[in-house]
C-alpha positions in Angstrom: 79.7 119.5 107.3 79.7 118.6 103.6 81.1 121.2 101.2 80.8 121.3 97.5 84.0 121.1 95.4 84.1 121.8 91.7 86.6 119.9 89.6 87.3 119.4 86.0 87.9 115.8 84.8 88.5 114.4 81.4 85.4 113.1 79.6 86.8 109.5 79.6 87.0 109.5 83.4 83.6 111.0 83.8 82.2 108.3 81.5 83.8 105.6 83.7 82.4 107.2 86.8 79.0 107.4 85.3 79.1 103.7 84.2 80.2 102.7 87.7 77.4 104.8 89.1 74.8 103.0 86.9 76.3 99.6 87.6 76.3 100.0 91.4 73.0 101.9 91.4 74.6 104.7 93.4 74.5 108.5 92.8 77.6 109.8 91.0 78.5 111.9 94.0 78.6 108.8 96.2 80.9 107.0 93.7 83.2 109.9 93.5 83.4 110.2 97.3 84.1 106.5 97.6 86.9 106.8 95.0 88.5 109.7 96.8 88.3 107.8 100.2 90.0 104.8 98.6 92.7 107.0 97.0 93.4 108.8 100.2 93.6 105.5 102.2 96.1 104.1 99.7 98.2 107.3 99.9 98.2 107.2 103.7 99.2 103.5 103.6 102.1 104.3 101.3 103.3 107.2 103.5 103.2 105.0 106.6 104.9 102.1 104.7 107.6 104.5 103.7 108.2 105.6 107.3 108.4 102.0 108.7 110.3 100.4 105.8 113.7 101.3 107.1 112.8 99.8 110.6 111.4 96.7 109.0 114.4 96.2 106.7 116.8 96.6 109.8 115.0 93.7 111.3 115.2 91.5 108.2 111.6 92.1 107.1 112.0 92.6 103.4 108.8 91.1 102.0 105.2 90.7 103.0 105.9 87.0 103.5 108.6 87.9 106.0 106.1 90.0 107.9 103.5 87.2 108.0 106.2 84.7 109.2 106.9 87.0 112.1 103.2 87.3 113.0 
């Protein structure tokens, strides 16, 4: 179920969202939902990365390049 949420955002951010909405020919609400999904995905990734980083470092995986070499 979709629920409405009211937020206050600075005028400059709203202007950027509106410009993106026009550019992509999408409703503003779709653009905002997509931005929130992207933000949450990045946050989840960072949390997971923080949890596995000690394990990876213990195995000598210090960079993305190290990971790709192991794959």
